[in-house]
N, C-alpha and C positions, 0 to 999 in steps of 0.2 A: 504494499499500499504506500503510495507515494506521501512524502512529508507534507505537502500542501493540504491533502485531503484530510489528513490526521489534524491538521491545524484548523480547518474549516469545522470539521466536526466538534473539536475541543471548543471552538469558539461558540458554536450554536448551542452546546450543552452548558456552557458558562452563561450564555444569555438566558436561557431557559431557567437555570437556577437562580440568577439574579432577579429575574421577572417574578418568579414564585416568591422569592424573599419580599420583594416590593409589594407584591399584592397582600401578603400576610401582614406586612407592616401597616399598610394603609387600612386594612380591616381592623387590626389591633388598636388604632388611633381612636376609634369610635367606642372601644369597649372599657368597661371597668377592669381594674387588674384581675379580679376573680373570673370574669368572663374570657379574659384574654388566656389565662391559664387553662381553663376548660377547652377553648377552642384549639389551642396548640396540642393539648392532651388527645383530643379527639382525632385531630389531624394525623398525629404519630399513630394512633391504633388504626386508622384507615390506610396508612402506608404499610404497616405491617401486614394487614390482610390482603393488600392488593394482590401480591403474587398468587396467593390461593385462589382468589377470585378469578384472576386471568386465567389460570390453569383450567378452571371449571369451564369457563366460557370456550375455551379453545378445545376442550375435550367434548364439547356439546356437539351431536351431529348436525344439529340445525344451524350452527354457526357457519357462514359461507367461509370457503376455503381462503379467499383473499384476506378476509378480517382476521384470521388466525395469524397470519404472517405479519 
């Protein structure tokens, strides 16, 4: 894989992570501290459960082949 392709992918991933952090920060500004802690905790739980949910969706025969990839 050429170095420039790796650099582009790394840049896109960092933009995605930065955007996610920015959205969380904006949402957090309108919350009380207790609401913010609960929101981040729920987000963490969802991120932990995501691989299992994706695996179930991919193994479902009703899921189109293109969506699995």
